[in-house]
Backbone as ProteinMPNN parsed JSONL, in Angstrom:
{"seq_chain_A": "MPSESPSASTPPDAESTLPAPPPPSPTETPAGAGNAELSITVEPGEGAAAIHYTLVCEAGQAAAESSHPNASAACAALAAQPGMLHRKPDPNRICTEQWGGPQKATVTGVVDGVPVDAAFSRTDGCEISAWDAARDVLGAHGGAV", "coords_chain_A": {"N_chain_A": [[0.824, -1.342, -0.267], [0.335, 2.125, -1.497], [2.317, 4.906, 0.881], [1.151, 7.547, 2.42], [2.393, 9.94, 2.981], [4.35, 13.044, 2.845], [7.199, 13.179, 1.219], [10.934, 13.069, 0.645], [11.079, 12.91, -2.493], [9.381, 13.607, -3.542], [7.548, 15.913, -5.479], [6.816, 19.584, -4.959], [4.207, 20.524, -6.441], [3.116, 18.413, -6.313], [-0.35, 16.546, -6.107], [-1.943, 15.579, -3.019], [-3.631, 13.086, -1.485], [-3.909, 13.778, 1.243], [-6.077, 15.755, 3.646], [-5.72, 19.327, 3.617], [-4.837, 21.673, 6.138], [-6.793, 23.153, 8.461], [-7.365, 26.89, 7.903], [-5.503, 29.022, 10.074], [-8.3, 31.102, 12.492], [-8.234, 34.294, 12.869], [-9.612, 35.086, 15.63], [-9.367, 33.187, 17.345], [-7.672, 32.33, 19.702], [-5.307, 32.037, 22.669], [-6.725, 32.054, 26.225], [-6.972, 34.962, 27.972], [-5.809, 37.892, 30.255], [-7.531, 39.027, 30.786], [-7.567, 41.996, 30.867], [-8.241, 45.188, 30.484], [-8.689, 48.353, 28.578], [-10.574, 50.312, 26.912], [-11.772, 52.649, 24.31], [-14.463, 52.818, 22.638], [-16.495, 53.348, 19.677], [-19.411, 53.617, 18.035], [-21.057, 53.713, 15.17], [-24.284, 54.017, 14.658], [-25.395, 54.224, 11.571], [-26.302, 56.151, 8.872], [-26.605, 59.846, 9.566], [-27.634, 59.235, 12.336], [-26.693, 59.547, 15.801], [-23.112, 58.834, 16.858], [-22.505, 56.793, 19.06], [-20.938, 56.26, 21.807], [-18.497, 54.619, 24.084], [-16.61, 53.36, 27.292], [-14.653, 51.012, 28.504], [-13.554, 48.875, 30.823], [-11.726, 46.651, 32.064], [-10.502, 44.182, 34.902], [-8.849, 41.492, 35.324], [-10.795, 40.238, 33.718], [-13.14, 41.49, 34.923], [-15.554, 43.602, 34.908], [-15.139, 47.152, 35.093], [-15.588, 49.798, 37.634], [-15.587, 51.969, 36.553], [-16.284, 51.999, 33.512], [-18.419, 52.689, 31.202], [-19.945, 50.892, 29.356], [-22.855, 49.007, 28.018], [-23.361, 46.742, 28.548], [-20.74, 45.651, 30.297], [-20.08, 43.391, 31.654], [-19.939, 41.143, 30.026], [-18.795, 42.104, 27.924], [-16.212, 42.183, 28.765], [-15.82, 39.613, 29.676], [-15.865, 37.805, 27.065], [-13.473, 39.282, 26.057], [-11.338, 38.233, 27.952], [-11.816, 35.714, 27.399], [-11.334, 35.359, 24.458], [-8.872, 37.125, 23.577], [-7.853, 37.971, 21.334], [-9.599, 39.232, 19.446], [-9.743, 41.327, 18.692], [-7.567, 41.745, 17.208], [-7.254, 42.562, 14.413], [-5.938, 41.234, 11.287], [-6.345, 42.602, 8.105], [-6.562, 40.883, 5.284], [-5.523, 41.197, 1.919], [-5.553, 39.263, 0.076], [-7.89, 37.431, 1.112], [-10.993, 35.936, 0.201], [-14.165, 37.34, 0.222], [-17.913, 37.019, 0.642], [-19.733, 38.712, -1.168], [-21.909, 40.867, 0.195], [-23.808, 42.961, 1.804], [-24.023, 44.212, 5.225], [-25.124, 46.348, 6.346], [-25.305, 49.809, 7.703], [-23.576, 50.21, 9.728], [-20.421, 51.187, 11.431], [-17.725, 50.641, 13.152], [-14.953, 51.685, 16.074], [-12.67, 50.77, 17.844], [-10.128, 51.375, 20.195], [-7.592, 51.724, 22.232], [-6.004, 49.104, 24.632], [-5.511, 45.963, 25.15], [-4.544, 43.311, 27.528], [-2.301, 44.37, 27.516], [-1.507, 44.957, 25.209], [-1.409, 47.064, 22.413], [-4.8, 48.419, 20.737], [-6.333, 49.395, 17.989], [-8.645, 49.377, 15.94], [-11.296, 48.624, 13.165], [-14.351, 48.221, 12.41], [-16.973, 47.173, 10.173], [-19.931, 46.425, 8.061], [-19.8, 45.744, 5.99], [-19.384, 43.653, 3.851], [-18.76, 40.06, 3.617], [-16.854, 38.838, 5.276], [-16.366, 41.191, 6.927], [-18.884, 41.525, 8.171], [-18.515, 38.93, 9.641], [-16.525, 39.688, 11.103], [-17.453, 41.572, 13.102], [-19.821, 40.36, 14.125], [-18.366, 38.83, 15.839], [-17.266, 40.03, 17.532], [-19.085, 41.167, 18.588], [-20.381, 41.439, 21.657], [-18.41, 43.315, 22.678], [-18.766, 45.166, 21.083], [-21.006, 46.592, 22.276], [-24.395, 47.016, 22.811], [-25.429, 48.739, 20.776], [-23.872, 47.975, 18.761], [-24.94, 45.569, 17.842], [-25.921, 44.643, 15.278], [-28.221, 43.828, 12.956]], "CA_chain_A": [[-0.248, -0.102, 0.12], [1.915, 3.439, -0.864], [2.239, 5.995, 1.987], [0.408, 9.259, 1.857], [3.284, 10.924, 4.411], [5.356, 13.589, 1.937], [8.764, 12.44, 1.042], [11.811, 14.151, -0.202], [11.447, 12.526, -3.639], [7.465, 14.06, -3.671], [7.824, 17.21, -6.389], [6.314, 20.276, -4.067], [3.017, 20.45, -6.709], [1.809, 16.999, -6.298], [-1.103, 16.325, -5.343], [-2.016, 14.615, -2.135], [-5.169, 12.864, -0.643], [-4.383, 14.468, 3.126], [-6.517, 17.022, 3.997], [-5.226, 20.307, 4.043], [-4.881, 21.996, 7.616], [-8.008, 24.674, 8.373], [-6.537, 28.257, 7.936], [-5.724, 29.783, 11.405], [-8.75, 31.847, 12.513], [-7.701, 35.446, 13.879], [-10.228, 35.092, 16.666], [-8.71, 31.718, 17.778], [-6.174, 33.029, 20.647], [-5.541, 31.58, 24.189], [-7.653, 32.969, 27.2], [-6.035, 36.312, 28.094], [-5.528, 37.805, 31.835], [-9.053, 39.733, 31.222], [-7.023, 43.275, 31.383], [-8.545, 46.002, 28.972], [-8.949, 49.657, 28.732], [-10.814, 50.341, 25.573], [-12.766, 53.366, 23.943], [-15.247, 52.364, 21.742], [-17.363, 53.932, 19.348], [-20.366, 52.736, 17.614], [-21.778, 55.235, 14.287], [-25.089, 53.246, 13.953], [-25.994, 54.625, 10.361], [-25.959, 57.86, 8.45], [-27.593, 60.371, 10.355], [-27.657, 58.873, 13.828], [-25.606, 59.946, 16.382], [-22.645, 58.179, 17.164], [-22.492, 56.05, 20.716], [-19.47, 56.024, 22.79], [-18.639, 54.019, 25.374], [-15.558, 53.116, 27.833], [-14.368, 49.474, 28.765], [-12.04, 48.781, 31.828], [-11.854, 45.402, 32.616], [-9.158, 43.959, 35.769], [-8.747, 40.167, 35.471], [-12.152, 39.519, 33.088], [-14.448, 41.597, 35.406], [-16.101, 45.119, 34.518], [-14.48, 47.862, 36.362], [-16.657, 50.483, 37.805], [-15.56, 53.197, 35.155], [-17.178, 51.556, 32.542], [-20.016, 53.151, 30.643], [-20.314, 50.133, 28.298], [-23.878, 48.631, 28.341], [-22.751, 45.088, 29.191], [-19.4, 45.644, 30.257], [-19.888, 42.255, 32.174], [-20.172, 40.257, 29.056], [-17.486, 42.592, 26.745], [-14.836, 41.717, 29.786], [-15.59, 38.177, 29.6], [-15.159, 37.673, 25.843], [-11.857, 39.851, 26.227], [-10.512, 37.5, 28.38], [-11.783, 34.487, 26.602], [-10.94, 35.922, 22.949], [-8.286, 38.665, 23.661], [-7.616, 38.728, 19.886], [-10.778, 39.587, 18.365], [-9.647, 43.115, 18.428], [-6.115, 42.594, 16.6], [-7.207, 42.321, 13.11], [-4.96, 42.033, 10.319], [-6.726, 42.192, 6.859], [-5.661, 39.777, 4.158], [-5.77, 41.384, 0.862], [-5.914, 37.803, -0.736], [-9.235, 36.554, 1.417], [-11.947, 36.025, -0.547], [-15.149, 37.329, 1.442], [-19.039, 36.786, 0.159], [-20.519, 40.037, -1.237], [-23.261, 40.781, 0.674], [-23.883, 44.344, 2.821], [-25.052, 44.11, 6.24], [-25.927, 47.784, 6.896], [-24.225, 50.888, 7.486], [-23.106, 50.26, 10.84], [-19.268, 51.326, 11.587], [-17.349, 50.866, 14.818], [-14.059, 51.754, 16.196], [-12.142, 50.263, 19.242], [-8.972, 51.797, 20.42], [-6.811, 51.276, 23.694], [-5.326, 48.359, 25.341], [-5.942, 44.696, 25.624], [-4.019, 42.452, 28.038], [-1.09, 45.367, 27.273], [-0.968, 44.673, 23.487], [-2.468, 48.079, 21.908], [-5.452, 48.166, 19.883], [-6.88, 50.011, 16.763], [-9.419, 48.051, 15.015], [-11.998, 49.282, 12.694], [-15.288, 47.479, 12.035], [-18.055, 47.686, 9.634], [-20.494, 45.393, 7.763], [-19.295, 45.826, 4.069], [-19.154, 42.22, 3.389], [-18.782, 38.625, 4.687], [-15.69, 39.009, 6.346], [-16.574, 42.215, 7.866], [-19.879, 40.921, 9.079], [-18.126, 37.827, 10.267], [-15.776, 40.381, 12.354], [-18.383, 42.233, 13.72], [-20.305, 39.532, 14.884], [-17.544, 37.855, 16.538], [-16.766, 41.309, 18.221], [-20.798, 41.713, 19.131], [-20.324, 41.821, 22.903], [-17.202, 44.383, 22.852], [-19.102, 46.409, 20.254], [-22.162, 46.862, 22.816], [-25.821, 46.887, 22.337], [-25.394, 48.975, 19.454], [-23.217, 46.764, 17.929], [-25.463, 44.289, 17.661], [-26.639, 44.899, 14.269], [-28.916, 42.353, 12.39]], "C_chain_A": [[0.975, 1.129, 0.086], [1.634, 4.52, 0.037], [1.629, 6.817, 1.325], [1.171, 10.078, 2.74], [4.291, 11.199, 3.141], [6.504, 12.867, 2.102], [9.899, 13.334, 0.35], [12.033, 13.823, -1.836], [9.922, 13.122, -4.305], [7.542, 15.438, -4.601], [6.833, 18.558, -5.215], [4.69, 20.458, -4.953], [2.612, 19.336, -7.046], [0.644, 16.957, -5.377], [-1.084, 15.56, -4.276], [-3.436, 14.604, -1.421], [-5.05, 13.018, 0.593], [-4.823, 15.661, 3.016], [-5.893, 17.996, 4.302], [-5.376, 20.995, 5.331], [-5.744, 23.313, 7.41], [-7.057, 25.696, 8.43], [-6.59, 29.045, 9.238], [-7.452, 30.993, 11.683], [-8.033, 33.169, 13.742], [-8.691, 35.364, 15.203], [-9.787, 33.768, 17.621], [-7.429, 31.904, 18.888], [-6.872, 32.017, 22.113], [-6.145, 32.371, 25.067], [-6.186, 34.2, 27.518], [-6.439, 36.635, 29.6], [-6.754, 38.867, 32.037], [-8.872, 41.37, 31.417], [-7.332, 44.254, 30.216], [-8.721, 47.456, 29.451], [-9.192, 50.168, 27.329], [-11.943, 52.013, 25.349], [-13.42, 52.708, 22.871], [-16.6, 53.693, 21.01], [-18.037, 53.328, 17.971], [-20.839, 54.046, 16.441], [-23.323, 53.914, 13.673], [-25.644, 53.296, 12.33], [-25.868, 55.924, 9.5], [-27.23, 58.438, 8.927], [-28.168, 60.425, 11.971], [-26.227, 59.113, 14.086], [-24.72, 58.99, 16.947], [-22.765, 57.927, 18.328], [-21.155, 55.881, 21.064], [-19.167, 55.495, 24.03], [-16.927, 53.653, 25.875], [-15.783, 51.574, 28.515], [-13.328, 49.557, 29.537], [-12.743, 47.64, 32.486], [-10.291, 44.873, 33.431], [-9.71, 42.573, 35.965], [-10.222, 39.498, 35.037], [-13.047, 39.848, 34.109], [-14.246, 43.342, 35.179], [-15.249, 46.001, 35.885], [-15.949, 48.978, 36.551], [-16.682, 51.474, 36.767], [-16.279, 53.191, 34.004], [-18.075, 51.967, 32.118], [-20.216, 52.245, 29.624], [-21.44, 49.853, 28.711], [-23.987, 47.225, 28.842], [-21.518, 44.994, 29.132], [-19.172, 44.003, 30.842], [-19.474, 41.36, 31.192], [-19.008, 40.566, 28.129], [-16.317, 41.898, 27.886], [-14.606, 40.072, 29.774], [-15.557, 37.641, 28.29], [-13.811, 38.448, 25.593], [-11.166, 38.909, 26.71], [-10.655, 35.982, 27.853], [-11.142, 34.448, 25.472], [-9.699, 37.023, 22.909], [-7.719, 38.918, 21.99], [-8.221, 38.933, 18.913], [-10.461, 40.827, 17.772], [-8.187, 43.269, 17.5], [-6.529, 42.021, 15.393], [-6.243, 42.596, 12.141], [-5.548, 41.552, 9.025], [-5.783, 41.761, 5.831], [-6.563, 40.214, 3.065], [-6.24, 40.419, 0.058], [-7.243, 36.864, -0.221], [-10.287, 37.096, 0.508], [-13.551, 35.839, 0.304], [-16.788, 37.439, 0.258], [-19.163, 38.369, -0.223], [-21.307, 40.357, -0.991], [-23.178, 42.337, 1.866], [-24.648, 43.892, 3.929], [-25.391, 45.347, 7.21], [-24.536, 48.333, 6.881], [-23.344, 51.262, 8.845], [-21.42, 50.071, 10.793], [-19.212, 51.325, 13.01], [-15.644, 51.165, 15.025], [-13.707, 51.302, 17.713], [-10.397, 50.628, 19.529], [-8.681, 51.421, 21.929], [-5.827, 50.073, 23.98], [-6.136, 46.999, 25.861], [-4.61, 43.896, 26.247], [-2.486, 43.289, 27.493], [-0.69, 45.428, 25.988], [-2.194, 46.005, 23.063], [-3.348, 47.77, 20.455], [-6.261, 49.261, 19.119], [-7.38, 49.266, 15.916], [-10.783, 48.51, 14.645], [-13.323, 48.356, 12.54], [-16.466, 47.823, 11.074], [-18.927, 46.395, 9.024], [-20.835, 45.428, 6.257], [-19.261, 44.911, 3.271], [-18.908, 41.001, 4.012], [-17.997, 38.475, 5.583], [-15.576, 40.38, 7.403], [-17.619, 41.816, 8.739], [-19.474, 39.708, 10.08], [-17.396, 38.53, 11.612], [-16.359, 40.741, 13.402], [-19.587, 41.37, 14.696], [-19.34, 38.618, 16.24], [-17.234, 38.65, 17.876], [-18.251, 41.847, 19.05], [-20.657, 42.381, 20.479], [-19.391, 42.921, 23.244], [-17.858, 45.201, 22.175], [-20.552, 47.21, 21.043], [-23.501, 46.493, 22.141], [-26.156, 47.634, 20.967], [-24.896, 48.491, 18.388], [-23.583, 45.485, 17.786], [-26.542, 44.282, 16.51], [-27.061, 43.953, 13.514], [-28.625, 42.365, 11.085]], "O_chain_A": [[1.939, 1.307, 0.831], [0.547, 5.073, -0.129], [1.493, 6.943, 0.108], [0.557, 10.987, 3.298], [4.89, 10.328, 2.511], [6.734, 12.061, 3.003], [9.619, 14.236, -0.44], [12.971, 14.341, -2.442], [9.57, 12.981, -5.476], [7.643, 16.301, -3.73], [5.962, 17.935, -4.609], [3.775, 20.547, -4.135], [1.823, 19.157, -7.974], [0.644, 17.253, -4.182], [-0.216, 14.688, -4.326], [-4.127, 15.519, -0.975], [-5.922, 12.514, 1.301], [-4.224, 16.571, 2.443], [-5.295, 17.861, 5.369], [-6.528, 20.755, 5.691], [-5.574, 24.216, 6.591], [-5.966, 25.48, 8.959], [-7.605, 29.686, 9.512], [-7.573, 31.773, 10.738], [-7.57, 33.059, 14.877], [-8.001, 35.872, 16.087], [-10.164, 33.759, 18.793], [-6.291, 31.509, 18.633], [-7.966, 31.572, 22.461], [-6.158, 33.559, 24.743], [-4.97, 34.179, 27.323], [-7.224, 35.9, 30.199], [-6.982, 39.445, 33.1], [-9.746, 42.033, 31.974], [-6.763, 44.151, 29.129], [-8.885, 47.699, 30.647], [-8.244, 50.442, 26.593], [-12.747, 52.35, 26.218], [-12.724, 51.968, 22.176], [-17.287, 54.533, 21.592], [-17.433, 52.74, 17.074], [-20.949, 55.206, 16.839], [-23.337, 53.22, 12.656], [-26.32, 52.345, 11.936], [-24.968, 56.681, 9.863], [-28.379, 58.0, 8.863], [-28.836, 61.267, 12.572], [-25.191, 59.045, 13.424], [-25.305, 58.14, 17.619], [-23.207, 58.881, 18.968], [-20.373, 55.244, 20.359], [-19.648, 56.008, 25.04], [-16.048, 53.656, 25.013], [-16.848, 51.118, 28.931], [-12.293, 50.14, 29.213], [-13.787, 47.57, 33.136], [-9.194, 45.036, 32.897], [-10.753, 42.36, 36.584], [-10.768, 38.58, 35.647], [-13.816, 38.957, 34.469], [-13.248, 44.058, 35.249], [-14.917, 45.688, 37.029], [-16.981, 48.981, 35.879], [-17.714, 51.778, 36.169], [-16.832, 54.182, 33.524], [-19.033, 51.571, 32.782], [-20.801, 52.807, 28.697], [-21.601, 50.258, 29.862], [-24.888, 46.843, 29.589], [-20.97, 44.411, 28.196], [-18.153, 43.408, 30.492], [-18.502, 40.684, 31.528], [-18.322, 39.686, 27.608], [-15.613, 40.981, 27.462], [-13.54, 39.46, 29.841], [-14.983, 36.559, 28.419], [-13.096, 37.956, 24.72], [-10.231, 38.549, 25.996], [-9.722, 35.18, 27.896], [-10.327, 33.538, 25.326], [-9.764, 37.818, 21.971], [-7.243, 39.985, 21.6], [-7.816, 38.906, 17.751], [-10.795, 41.275, 16.675], [-7.705, 44.34, 17.129], [-6.16, 40.857, 15.239], [-5.718, 43.697, 11.974], [-5.409, 40.374, 8.698], [-4.633, 42.126, 5.584], [-7.763, 39.957, 2.969], [-7.236, 40.604, -0.641], [-7.634, 35.868, -0.83], [-10.464, 38.258, 0.143], [-14.028, 34.82, 0.805], [-16.656, 37.933, -0.862], [-18.631, 39.19, 0.524], [-22.072, 40.347, -1.955], [-22.258, 42.423, 2.68], [-25.717, 43.296, 3.795], [-25.775, 45.354, 8.38], [-23.424, 47.965, 6.501], [-22.644, 52.261, 9.013], [-20.967, 49.058, 10.26], [-20.027, 51.716, 13.845], [-14.976, 50.843, 14.042], [-14.487, 51.514, 18.642], [-9.547, 49.977, 18.921], [-9.507, 50.883, 22.667], [-4.729, 50.187, 23.436], [-7.059, 46.941, 26.674], [-3.626, 43.828, 25.511], [-1.599, 42.55, 27.065], [0.392, 45.914, 25.657], [-3.404, 45.983, 23.289], [-2.942, 47.187, 19.45], [-6.877, 50.05, 19.836], [-6.729, 48.534, 15.171], [-11.535, 48.813, 15.572], [-12.827, 47.233, 12.624], [-16.945, 48.939, 11.278], [-18.625, 45.301, 9.5], [-21.861, 45.193, 5.619], [-19.128, 45.106, 2.062], [-18.866, 41.087, 5.239], [-18.317, 38.01, 6.677], [-14.858, 40.492, 8.396], [-17.408, 41.732, 9.949], [-20.039, 39.552, 11.162], [-17.548, 38.166, 12.778], [-16.004, 40.401, 14.531], [-20.071, 41.765, 15.757], [-19.722, 37.999, 17.234], [-17.013, 38.152, 18.98], [-18.351, 42.728, 19.904], [-20.761, 43.602, 20.598], [-19.696, 43.509, 24.281], [-17.642, 46.34, 22.588], [-21.086, 48.2, 20.543], [-23.627, 45.807, 21.128], [-27.004, 47.214, 20.181], [-25.367, 48.548, 17.252], [-22.858, 44.5, 17.642], [-27.73, 44.005, 16.674], [-26.237, 43.062, 13.31], [-28.984, 41.435, 10.363]]}, "name": "protein", "num_of_chains": 1, "seq": "MPSESPSASTPPDAESTLPAPPPPSPTETPAGAGNAELSITVEPGEGAAAIHYTLVCEAGQAAAESSHPNASAACAALAAQPGMLHRKPDPNRICTEQWGGPQKATVTGVVDGVPVDAAFSRTDGCEISAWDAARDVLGAHGGAV"}
């Protein structure tokens, strides 16, 4: 029976019956310390006033100075997935051409000592997915449907 493991004599462009590993997800990161200090701005749409929140988390718990509408859920989400706000757009990524709405959001600050400067929109399938992954951090007005 032929072996399916790669060998030194196999050409690099040869086909294989082995499945390709799944691409890494930018939101799949190990749990963090749960410390954050963020400024969040959500623009619900044209003509609507922007909504501003602050979110301060200490060891995954919301601090009293947070003005976020559900700071506890946002802090828990950041502690579980601290990398959700560290977006690195891939210009070669293929995204569905769909429009999820006019909403936009920006998040700046620090999560577990790492600077954050992230922008979110709902302009295509990739952006909608990123928005949905960060829904708890974006707050009540970030829950666009």
